[in-house]
VOPAGU-2260 file (C-alpha; in pm, 1 decimal, decimal comma):
REM VOPAGU-2260
SITE   aa  ch    i         X         Y         Z
SITE  MET   A    0    1424,9   -3932,5     418,1
SITE  HIS   A    1    1273,2   -4092,4     103,5
SITE  GLU   A    2    1240,0   -3883,9    -206,0
SITE  VAL   A    3     942,8   -3891,8    -441,6
SITE  ILE   A    4    1076,2   -3924,5    -797,7
SITE  SER   A    5     738,9   -3918,5    -980,9
SITE  SER   A    6     374,5   -3935,0    -882,9
SITE  SER   A    7      48,9   -4024,4   -1050,7
SITE  MET   A    8    -306,9   -4002,6    -924,9
SITE  LEU   A    9    -614,4   -4220,3   -1012,9
SITE  GLU   A   10    -975,2   -4156,7    -907,9
SITE  HIS   A   11   -1241,6   -4398,2    -897,1
SITE  GLN   A   12   -1583,5   -4339,8    -729,5
SITE  SER   A   13   -1504,1   -4269,3    -366,9
SITE  SER   A   14   -1134,6   -4378,8    -380,9
SITE  THR   A   15    -832,6   -4187,0    -470,1
SITE  PHE   A   16    -510,3   -4377,0    -549,8
SITE  VAL   A   17    -172,7   -4207,0    -537,7
SITE  VAL   A   18     110,2   -4406,3    -694,3
SITE  ASP   A   19     452,4   -4273,8    -615,9
SITE  LEU   A   20     803,0   -4376,5    -752,6
SITE  MET   A   21    1016,2   -4336,3    -432,0
SITE  LYS   A   22    1389,4   -4334,2    -377,1
SITE  THR   A   23    1562,3   -4429,1     -38,9
SITE  GLU   A   24    1877,0   -4259,5      95,1
SITE  LYS   A   25    2074,3   -4551,8     -37,0
SITE  GLY   A   26    1929,5   -4495,6    -391,5
SITE  THR   A   27    1695,4   -4801,1    -380,0
SITE  ARG   A   28    1366,2   -4736,6    -560,9
SITE  TYR   A   29    1027,4   -4873,0    -480,3
SITE  ILE   A   30     660,0   -4803,8    -548,5
SITE  ASN   A   31     423,3   -4658,4    -281,2
SITE  VAL   A   32      55,2   -4697,6    -339,9
SITE  THR   A   33    -175,6   -4489,6    -119,9
SITE  GLN   A   34    -555,6   -4539,3    -123,1
SITE  THR   A   35    -784,3   -4292,4      32,8
SITE  VAL   A   36   -1153,0   -4377,1      61,7
SITE  GLU   A   37   -1400,4   -4104,1     134,5
SITE  ARG   A   38   -1674,8   -4234,1     357,1
SITE  PRO   A   39   -1997,0   -4042,4     426,9
SITE  GLU   A   40   -2011,8   -3921,5     785,2
SITE  GLN   A   41   -1679,9   -4086,6     875,5
SITE  LEU   A   42   -1326,6   -4002,5     855,8
SITE  PRO   A   43   -1150,3   -4106,8     526,3
SITE  LEU   A   44    -986,9   -4458,4     530,8
SITE  ARG   A   45    -625,1   -4438,3     428,8
SITE  GLN   A   46    -429,9   -4756,3     327,3
SITE  GLU   A   47     -82,8   -4787,7     188,0
SITE  ILE   A   48     137,5   -5051,2      22,1
SITE  LYS   A   49     499,2   -5040,7     -59,9
SITE  ILE   A   50     626,3   -5261,8    -358,9
SITE  HIS   A   51     998,1   -5319,6    -380,8
SITE  SER   A   52    1125,9   -5278,7    -732,8
SITE  ALA   A   53    1258,5   -5633,4    -737,4
SITE  VAL   A   54     909,7   -5783,7    -722,1
SITE  LEU   A   55     749,2   -5518,9    -945,2
SITE  ASP   A   56     728,9   -5732,8   -1261,9
SITE  ASP   A   57     600,4   -6036,6   -1072,3
SITE  PHE   A   58     340,3   -5815,4    -893,5
SITE  ILE   A   59     224,5   -5667,3   -1241,4
SITE  ARG   A   60     209,0   -6028,1   -1381,9
SITE  VAL   A   61      -5,2   -6143,5   -1087,4
SITE  LEU   A   62    -248,8   -5837,5   -1118,5
SITE  ASN   A   63    -282,5   -5907,2   -1488,3
SITE  ALA   A   64    -366,4   -6282,0   -1438,2
SITE  VAL   A   65    -620,5   -6190,4   -1161,4
SITE  ALA   A   66    -777,6   -5921,7   -1393,8
SITE  LYS   A   67    -844,0   -6196,9   -1644,6
SITE  GLU   A   68   -1064,3   -6366,9   -1395,6
SITE  ILE   A   69   -1296,8   -6072,0   -1370,0
SITE  PRO   A   70   -1596,4   -6109,7   -1611,6
SITE  GLU   A   71   -1582,1   -5869,6   -1900,6
SITE  ALA   A   72   -1936,9   -5751,3   -1844,8
SITE  GLN   A   73   -1840,2   -5643,5   -1488,8
SITE  LEU   A   74   -1542,2   -5440,9   -1623,5
SITE  LEU   A   75   -1757,5   -5281,8   -1893,5
SITE  SER   A   76   -2020,1   -5181,4   -1643,4
SITE  ARG   A   77   -1750,0   -4992,4   -1445,5
SITE  LYS   A   78   -1666,2   -4737,9   -1701,1
SITE  PRO   A   79   -1541,6   -4407,3   -1545,6
SITE  ILE   A   80   -1764,2   -4117,9   -1494,9
SITE  SER   A   81   -1594,2   -3778,6   -1553,7
SITE  GLN   A   82   -1609,0   -3495,3   -1296,8
SITE  GLU   A   83   -1826,8   -3290,3   -1534,9
SITE  GLN   A   84   -2070,8   -3584,0   -1561,3
SITE  ARG   A   85   -2062,4   -3624,2   -1174,8
SITE  ASN   A   86   -2156,8   -3260,8   -1136,9
SITE  GLU   A   87   -2427,2   -3298,7   -1419,9
SITE  ILE   A   88   -2568,1   -3604,3   -1227,8
SITE  GLN   A   89   -2585,6   -3409,8    -902,9
SITE  ASN   A   90   -2755,1   -3106,1   -1066,3
SITE  ARG   A   91   -3021,9   -3315,6   -1257,8
SITE  TYR   A   92   -3096,4   -3525,2    -948,5
SITE  LEU   A   93   -3134,4   -3207,1    -721,7
SITE  LYS   A   94   -3374,4   -3074,6   -1001,2
SITE  GLY   A   95   -3592,3   -3380,3    -952,9
SITE  VAL   A   96   -3479,6   -3633,0   -1216,8
SITE  SER   A   97   -3503,3   -3981,1   -1077,9
SITE  ILE   A   98   -3212,5   -4229,5   -1048,5
SITE  ARG   A   99   -3382,3   -4451,6   -1306,2
SITE  ASP   A  100   -3383,8   -4178,9   -1551,5
SITE  LEU   A  101   -3023,9   -4072,4   -1478,7
SITE  THR   A  102   -2908,1   -4436,4   -1547,0
SITE  VAL   A  103   -3065,1   -4409,8   -1892,7
SITE  GLN   A  104   -2927,4   -4057,4   -1963,8
SITE  PHE   A  105   -2580,2   -4142,6   -1857,7
SITE  ASP   A  106   -2577,2   -4515,1   -1956,6
SITE  VAL   A  107   -2449,9   -4629,8   -1614,2
SITE  PRO   A  108   -2593,2   -4871,0   -1364,1
SITE  VAL   A  109   -2793,7   -4759,9   -1059,5
SITE  GLN   A  110   -2508,0   -4835,5    -831,8
SITE  MET   A  111   -2278,7   -4578,4   -1003,5
SITE  ILE   A  112   -2548,6   -4318,5    -980,6
SITE  GLU   A  113   -2594,5   -4383,1    -614,0
SITE  GLU   A  114   -2214,4   -4379,9    -566,0
SITE  VAL   A  115   -2192,1   -4034,8    -711,2
SITE  LEU   A  116   -2480,0   -3902,8    -488,6
SITE  ARG   A  117   -2328,5   -4062,9    -183,6
SITE  GLU   A  118   -1989,1   -3912,0    -263,7
SITE  LYS   A  119   -2153,9   -3568,9    -281,8
SITE  ARG   A  120   -2335,1   -3643,9      39,7
SITE  ILE   A  121   -2687,7   -3607,5    -122,0
SITE  PRO   A  122   -2971,8   -3810,7      34,0
SITE  ILE   A  123   -3097,5   -4080,1    -191,2
SITE  THR   A  124   -3464,3   -4159,9    -230,2
SITE  TYR   A  125   -3612,7   -4448,4    -426,8
SITE  GLU   A  126   -3928,1   -4480,2    -648,2
SITE  ASP   A  127   -4152,8   -4570,9    -344,7
SITE  GLN   A  128   -4024,4   -4267,9    -154,3
SITE  VAL   A  129   -4073,2   -3894,1    -202,6
SITE  HIS   A  130   -3783,6   -3711,8    -368,0
SITE  PRO   A  131   -3621,7   -3472,9    -114,3
SITE  LEU   A  132   -3704,7   -3171,4    -325,7
SITE  ARG   A  133   -4062,3   -3282,1    -393,4
SITE  VAL   A  134   -4188,5   -3273,8     -36,8
SITE  LYS   A  135   -4532,2   -3131,8     -33,3
SITE  ARG   A  136   -4608,7   -2887,0     247,3
SITE  ARG   A  137   -4946,7   -2905,2     409,7
SITE  ARG   A  138   -5136,1   -2591,0     421,8
SITE  ARG   A  139   -5287,0   -2500,9     760,6
């Protein structure tokens, strides 16, 4: 049986990454990365990769090289949103604040607001649609 030596968790939007330093029965160490993606109205998607300690330095070097190819503007637009901010986005949206206004208030792109709402399984409406809490009921 393999033993977990240490573990770290990263969360980003609908994904959770668990990075474990593992030890085999023979004492060999390796990295196990498990990604779980929460998907609305579907079972979570779970993926795993094991990285042998002998190739870890090369793996990190390749990741750093690939990361340099990502435009800086794209990296800056993906700044993390704290759990507190996610909850506040949810609360404000449910009180009727538009997605456009939330992007200004939290200084994030529309896609990030939409991802937070989808993650929390909140129906999304757009400017040309009626907000779910602003549905007018007709009198009889």
